[in-house]
KOLGUKOL-805756 format. One line per 2 residues: number of its first residue (from 1); their letters; for each residue x, y, z of C-alpha. Coordinates in nm, 4 decimals, padded with zeros to 6 digits. Each point is the difference from the previous one (the first is absolute). Layout:
residues N
NUM = A = X,Y,Z | ...;
This chain:
residues 337
1 = XX = -00.0043,00.0105,-00.0100 | 00.3180,00.2260,00.0608;
3 = XX = 00.1285,-00.1104,-00.2830 | -00.3049,00.0802,-00.1809;
5 = XX = -00.0389,00.3643,00.1117 | 00.3813,00.0783,-00.0571;
7 = XX = -00.0183,-00.1166,-00.3640 | -00.3081,00.2244,-00.0239;
9 = XX = 00.1658,00.3068,00.1165 | 00.3239,-00.0591,-00.1954;
11 = XX = -00.2347,-00.0402,-00.2978 | -00.2002,00.3179,00.0322;
13 = XX = 00.3788,00.2045,00.0728 | 00.1413,-00.1581,-00.3294;
15 = XX = -00.3347,00.1452,-00.2053 | 00.0046,00.3449,00.1692;
17 = XX = 00.3706,00.0423,-00.1025 | -00.0795,-00.1195,-00.3922;
19 = XX = -00.2854,00.2260,00.0250 | 00.2150,00.2917,00.1514;
21 = XX = 00.2638,-00.0698,-00.2499 | -00.2057,-00.0044,-00.2872;
23 = XX = -00.2089,00.3305,00.0887 | 00.3724,00.1441,00.0544;
25 = XX = 00.1121,-00.0739,-00.3580 | -00.3130,00.0877,-00.1509;
27 = XX = -00.1426,00.2527,00.1661 | 00.2717,00.2915,00.1133;
29 = XX = 00.2585,-00.1153,-00.2701 | -00.2735,-00.0072,-00.2683;
31 = XX = 00.0445,00.2513,-00.2847 | -00.2528,00.0839,-00.2525;
33 = XX = -00.0010,00.2667,-00.2881 | -00.1120,00.3340,00.1159;
35 = XX = -00.3035,00.2038,-00.1799 | 00.0215,00.3572,-00.1448;
37 = XX = -00.3347,00.1933,-00.0237 | -00.1340,00.3298,-00.0537;
39 = XX = -00.3427,00.1643,-00.0367 | 00.0222,00.0447,-00.3790;
41 = XX = 00.2286,-00.0718,-00.2676 | -00.0928,00.3237,-00.2074;
43 = XX = 00.1616,00.3406,00.0854 | 00.0142,00.3509,-00.1622;
45 = XX = 00.3045,00.1777,-00.0018 | 00.1359,00.1326,00.3525;
47 = XX = -00.2814,-00.2066,00.1786 | 00.1629,-00.1400,00.3182;
49 = XX = -00.0596,-00.3890,00.1029 | 00.0453,-00.2616,00.2469;
51 = XX = 00.1573,-00.3431,-00.0266 | -00.0370,-00.2473,00.2639;
53 = XX = 00.2016,-00.2914,00.0253 | -00.0770,-00.2965,00.2594;
55 = XX = 00.0280,-00.3635,00.0678 | -00.2133,-00.2767,00.1815;
57 = XX = 00.2639,-00.0571,00.2410 | -00.1053,00.1932,00.3195;
59 = XX = 00.2354,-00.1300,00.2593 | 00.3640,00.0767,-00.1478;
61 = XX = 00.1837,00.3558,-00.0605 | 00.0108,00.0495,-00.3653;
63 = XX = 00.1994,00.2642,-00.1966 | -00.1998,00.1336,-00.2956;
65 = XX = 00.1682,00.1567,-00.3161 | -00.1796,00.1695,-00.2932;
67 = XX = 00.1702,00.0093,-00.3388 | -00.0579,00.1794,-00.3093;
69 = XX = 00.1454,-00.1632,-00.2731 | 00.3306,-00.0970,00.1656;
71 = XX = 00.0397,00.3172,00.2106 | -00.0864,00.0040,00.3691;
73 = XX = -00.2964,00.2223,00.1038 | -00.0314,-00.0613,00.3920;
75 = XX = 00.0418,-00.2343,00.2533 | -00.1769,-00.0893,00.3173;
77 = XX = -00.0356,-00.2518,00.2837 | -00.3179,-00.1125,00.1269;
79 = XX = -00.1220,-00.2848,00.2161 | -00.3401,-00.1582,-00.1168;
81 = XX = -00.1204,00.3233,-00.1455 | 00.0003,00.1232,-00.3701;
83 = XX = 00.2340,00.2870,-00.0843 | -00.0975,00.3129,-00.2179;
85 = XX = 00.2073,00.1702,-00.2674 | -00.1225,00.3419,-00.1165;
87 = XX = 00.1315,00.0908,-00.3396 | -00.0657,00.3008,-00.2168;
89 = XX = -00.0800,-00.0781,-00.3880 | 00.1247,00.2715,-00.2061;
91 = XX = 00.2033,-00.1446,-00.2874 | -00.0457,-00.2999,-00.2645;
93 = XX = 00.2808,-00.1624,00.2080 | -00.1784,00.0115,00.3535;
95 = XX = -00.2777,-00.2540,-00.1654 | 00.2126,-00.2961,00.0701;
97 = XX = 00.0650,-00.2594,00.0240 | -00.0375,-00.0684,00.3527;
99 = XX = 00.1009,-00.3200,00.2571 | 00.0388,-00.0244,00.3285;
101 = XX = 00.2244,-00.2126,00.2161 | -00.0574,-00.1871,00.3517;
103 = XX = 00.3474,-00.0789,00.1612 | -00.0841,-00.3085,00.2531;
105 = XX = 00.3035,-00.0804,00.2222 | 00.1072,-00.2703,-00.2081;
107 = XX = -00.1770,00.0494,-00.3351 | -00.1249,00.2783,-00.2064;
109 = XX = -00.3278,00.0313,-00.2572 | -00.0963,00.2499,-00.2760;
111 = XX = -00.3561,00.1079,-00.0782 | -00.1510,-00.0225,-00.3584;
113 = XX = 00.0539,00.3214,-00.2332 | -00.2051,00.2935,-00.0087;
115 = XX = -00.0552,00.2912,-00.2096 | -00.2068,00.3154,00.0047;
117 = XX = -00.1810,00.1276,-00.3130 | 00.0011,00.4075,-00.0750;
119 = XX = -00.3739,00.1341,-00.0710 | -00.0943,00.3355,-00.1020;
121 = XX = -00.3297,00.0994,00.1993 | -00.3162,00.1187,-00.1793;
123 = XX = -00.1069,00.2982,-00.0286 | -00.3548,00.1513,00.0319;
125 = XX = -00.2122,-00.1569,-00.2880 | -00.2314,00.1890,-00.2296;
127 = XX = -00.3363,-00.0591,-00.0008 | -00.2494,00.0767,-00.3167;
129 = XX = -00.3568,-00.0792,-00.0872 | -00.1415,-00.0268,-00.3323;
131 = XX = -00.3486,-00.0315,-00.1295 | -00.0323,-00.2728,-00.2304;
133 = XX = -00.3705,-00.0049,-00.0730 | -00.2993,00.0256,00.1885;
135 = XX = 00.0382,-00.3199,00.1751 | 00.3872,-00.0231,00.0487;
137 = XX = 00.2617,00.2268,00.1753 | 00.3783,-00.1341,-00.0422;
139 = XX = 00.2457,00.1094,00.3271 | 00.3774,00.0369,-00.1167;
141 = XX = 00.2973,00.0176,00.2925 | 00.3590,00.0124,-00.0866;
143 = XX = 00.2959,00.0705,00.2306 | 00.2772,00.1319,-00.2031;
145 = XX = 00.3066,-00.1037,00.1998 | 00.0476,-00.2996,00.2086;
147 = XX = 00.1476,-00.3617,-00.0796 | -00.2474,-00.2179,-00.1711;
149 = XX = -00.2107,-00.1960,00.0554 | -00.2394,00.2530,00.1845;
151 = XX = -00.2999,-00.1378,00.1172 | -00.3154,00.2227,-00.0654;
153 = XX = -00.3351,00.0509,00.2231 | -00.2943,00.1980,-00.0692;
155 = XX = -00.2405,00.1382,00.3080 | -00.3096,00.1840,00.0144;
157 = XX = 00.0573,00.1849,00.3047 | 00.1979,-00.2595,00.1985;
159 = XX = -00.1480,-00.2883,-00.1100 | 00.1673,-00.2066,-00.2641;
161 = XX = -00.2117,-00.0345,-00.3423 | 00.2625,-00.2040,-00.1811;
163 = XX = 00.2390,-00.2994,00.0431 | 00.3817,00.0615,00.0000;
165 = XX = 00.1077,00.0837,-00.3418 | 00.3609,-00.0740,-00.0660;
167 = XX = 00.1871,00.1455,-00.2658 | 00.3544,-00.0916,-00.1210;
169 = XX = 00.0354,00.2667,-00.2404 | -00.0430,00.3969,00.0227;
171 = XX = -00.3608,00.0202,-00.0963 | -00.3284,00.1159,00.1664;
173 = XX = -00.2147,-00.2482,00.2171 | -00.3446,00.0046,-00.1589;
175 = XX = -00.3267,-00.0932,00.1696 | -00.3605,00.0097,-00.1464;
177 = XX = -00.2961,00.1091,00.2212 | -00.3515,-00.0115,-00.1512;
179 = XX = -00.2386,00.2738,00.0525 | -00.2278,-00.2252,00.2863;
181 = XX = 00.3679,00.0095,00.2215 | 00.0704,00.3804,-00.0316;
183 = XX = -00.1081,00.2758,00.1628 | 00.0169,00.3630,-00.1357;
185 = XX = 00.1861,00.2345,00.2537 | 00.1734,-00.3075,00.1641;
187 = XX = 00.3670,-00.0087,00.0525 | 00.2316,-00.2130,-00.1225;
189 = XX = 00.3689,-00.1109,00.0509 | 00.2548,-00.2560,-00.0779;
191 = XX = 00.3024,-00.1444,00.1495 | 00.3159,-00.1067,-00.1100;
193 = XX = 00.2530,-00.2278,00.1845 | 00.3024,-00.2139,-00.1001;
195 = XX = 00.2328,-00.2461,00.1767 | 00.1574,00.2702,00.2277;
197 = XX = -00.2219,-00.0049,00.3433 | -00.1547,00.2654,00.1708;
199 = XX = 00.0347,00.2288,-00.3456 | -00.3382,-00.0135,-00.1408;
201 = XX = -00.1655,00.2939,-00.1640 | -00.3369,00.1433,-00.0347;
203 = XX = -00.1175,00.2574,-00.2731 | -00.1771,00.2683,00.0574;
205 = XX = -00.4250,-00.0138,00.0128 | -00.1568,00.0282,-00.3383;
207 = XX = -00.3687,00.0820,-00.0205 | -00.1989,-00.2233,-00.2014;
209 = XX = -00.1529,00.1784,-00.3134 | -00.3748,-00.0087,-00.1112;
211 = XX = -00.1043,-00.3447,-00.1657 | -00.3628,00.0524,00.0078;
213 = XX = -00.2222,-00.1059,-00.3024 | 00.0005,00.3747,-00.0965;
215 = XX = 00.3168,00.0904,00.0335 | 00.2076,00.0966,-00.3196;
217 = XX = 00.3663,-00.0569,-00.0072 | 00.0304,00.2025,-00.3551;
219 = XX = -00.2111,00.2680,00.1118 | 00.2926,00.2375,00.0863;
221 = XX = 00.1676,-00.0701,-00.3187 | -00.3358,00.0815,-00.1752;
223 = XX = -00.0715,00.3173,00.1857 | 00.3520,00.1069,-00.0636;
225 = XX = -00.0723,-00.0387,-00.4077 | -00.3377,00.1808,00.0214;
227 = XX = 00.1752,00.2725,00.1696 | 00.2539,00.0392,-00.2530;
229 = XX = -00.2436,00.0043,-00.2962 | -00.2187,00.2678,00.1781;
231 = XX = 00.2889,00.1948,00.0144 | 00.0771,-00.0447,-00.3473;
233 = XX = -00.3280,00.0815,-00.1203 | -00.0098,00.3132,00.1906;
235 = XX = 00.3498,00.1515,-00.1198 | -00.1144,-00.0833,-00.3557;
237 = XX = -00.3541,00.1798,00.0806 | 00.2103,00.3133,00.1192;
239 = XX = 00.2792,-00.0164,-00.2795 | -00.3380,00.0204,-00.2704;
241 = XX = -00.1640,00.2743,00.2159 | 00.3003,00.2127,00.0666;
243 = XX = 00.1985,-00.0611,-00.3324 | -00.2738,00.1914,-00.2271;
245 = XX = -00.0360,00.2818,00.2444 | 00.3972,00.0769,-00.0368;
247 = XX = -00.0221,-00.0643,-00.3688 | -00.2702,00.2420,-00.0328;
249 = XX = 00.1924,00.2835,00.2501 | 00.3137,-00.0582,-00.2240;
251 = XX = -00.1568,00.0623,-00.3275 | -00.1944,00.2870,00.1419;
253 = XX = 00.3378,00.1432,00.1302 | 00.1892,-00.0528,-00.3316;
255 = XX = -00.2879,00.1762,-00.1915 | 00.0011,00.3046,00.2340;
257 = XX = 00.1321,00.2765,-00.1558 | 00.3713,00.1516,00.0755;
259 = XX = 00.1147,00.3583,00.0258 | 00.2740,-00.0374,-00.2873;
261 = XX = -00.0117,00.3762,00.0042 | -00.1457,00.2188,-00.3160;
263 = XX = 00.0889,-00.1578,-00.3435 | -00.0084,00.2286,-00.3277;
265 = XX = -00.3036,-00.2207,-00.0998 | -00.1947,00.0948,00.3109;
267 = XX = 00.1162,00.3461,-00.0068 | -00.1154,00.0089,-00.3649;
269 = XX = -00.3497,-00.1248,00.0717 | -00.0454,00.2642,00.2850;
271 = XX = 00.1206,00.2633,-00.2570 | -00.2589,-00.1176,-00.2369;
273 = XX = -00.2509,-00.0029,00.2053 | 00.0440,00.3098,00.1338;
275 = XX = 00.0414,00.1870,-00.3236 | -00.3311,-00.1458,-00.1169;
277 = XX = -00.1799,00.1193,00.2998 | 00.1424,00.3384,-00.0379;
279 = XX = -00.0853,00.0091,-00.3834 | -00.3962,-00.1168,00.0206;
281 = XX = -00.0852,00.1538,00.3328 | -00.0126,00.2624,00.2183;
283 = XX = -00.0953,-00.0296,00.3543 | -00.1015,00.3505,00.1392;
285 = XX = 00.2105,00.0629,00.2885 | 00.3151,-00.2099,-00.0577;
287 = XX = 00.2927,00.0730,-00.1647 | 00.2401,-00.2053,-00.2209;
289 = XX = 00.2484,-00.1964,00.1707 | 00.3554,-00.0118,-00.1238;
291 = XX = 00.1000,-00.3322,-00.1236 | 00.3126,-00.2342,00.0304;
293 = XX = 00.2607,00.0636,-00.2449 | 00.0715,-00.3277,-00.1947;
295 = XX = 00.3019,-00.0899,-00.2318 | -00.2284,-00.0096,-00.2888;
297 = XX = -00.1036,00.3730,00.0490 | 00.1949,00.1524,00.2303;
299 = XX = 00.1679,00.2460,-00.3004 | -00.3760,00.1078,-00.0575;
301 = XX = -00.1449,00.0610,00.3207 | 00.0554,-00.1217,00.3794;
303 = XX = -00.2822,-00.1736,00.1749 | -00.0090,-00.1443,00.3516;
305 = XX = -00.2662,-00.2184,00.1687 | -00.1221,00.0097,00.3686;
307 = XX = -00.1374,-00.2530,00.1577 | -00.2780,00.0700,00.2640;
309 = XX = -00.2671,-00.1439,00.1711 | -00.3393,00.1551,-00.1594;
311 = XX = -00.2514,00.1401,00.2692 | -00.3589,00.0043,-00.1367;
313 = XX = -00.2353,00.2843,00.1324 | -00.3587,00.0062,-00.0587;
315 = XX = -00.1168,00.3059,-00.1646 | -00.3422,00.1197,-00.1199;
317 = XX = -00.0725,-00.0330,-00.3709 | -00.0841,00.3717,-00.0067;
319 = XX = 00.3533,00.0711,00.1360 | 00.1771,-00.0843,-00.3356;
321 = XX = -00.0546,00.0231,-00.3247 | -00.0450,-00.3137,-00.2111;
323 = XX = 00.2312,-00.0782,-00.2819 | -00.1948,00.0731,-00.2782;
325 = XX = -00.3289,00.1692,-00.0447 | -00.2028,-00.2701,-00.1460;
327 = XX = 00.1324,-00.2665,00.2749 | -00.0980,-00.0056,00.3548;
329 = XX = 00.0150,-00.2308,00.2659 | 00.4164,00.0090,00.0629;
331 = XX = 00.1241,00.1441,00.3206 | 00.3612,00.1060,00.0429;
333 = XX = 00.1592,00.0458,00.3479 | 00.3528,00.1428,00.0645;
335 = XX = 00.3012,-00.2295,00.0593 | 00.2020,00.0705,00.2743;
337 = X = 00.3748,-00.1116,-00.0104;
């Protein structure tokens, strides 16, 4: 009985030593490859990032080293906790590749390779609304900058009215709405987003134009054409009304007499009239007037013509004698010069 108990105790101690040795060889001395992680692998220039290096071993003191290609970036010690390396990605060579080294007491392991990717953020997209027919309208959204692909989503107020529309080339995303799904005067906007997290952009709100049954998409163009036609007609009417008057006035101005002085012909005519009157009639109370000399008669006599405004005075028939005794009914008046 005593031997049996002793045998059992020895067997238990041997088993315990074997288990302890196994744990010692497989536990603290076990080395596993570290992991290298980050929140995102896409960055924009100048962005600060964090790389985390860790292992599954939580009991040993481990030395972690971060490499970019073959260049050592930094070294940290830790026991059971991951280490974090903070970086700034400004140039192309900052993109990687990166790897983490875990140094154990008698061994070392490397993590997998890791690279960042440059992504340009999207800019504020532009939203346009086109009325196709009385039944349909089309929403157009485009961001003119940002790394492709870009995902677009259309919203009415804050409610999405379209699925995500990816675009792998720089062109507008389009979404058609029926008349029954649109509301006149309601605001719409769109969102642009690429792989860069936290940098999505929304367009400015755009009000839905009228799409009712009585709408007329071409009315502004027709109104402009009619206005232009009316203006042309008015110009033609004014031209036809003013031009004849202008021509008539110009003709009257051209026909108006001009004072070019007394020509010899005019002087001769006036002289002939004066001489005929002087020879044929003699009016009581009137004296002959001197004439104007002309080149044709300046050797015979000198005549002068006086121009004056006649003033007629009313006289009684008895105050003056008739020109001839056998003719009556003529009344003469004096001319005042």
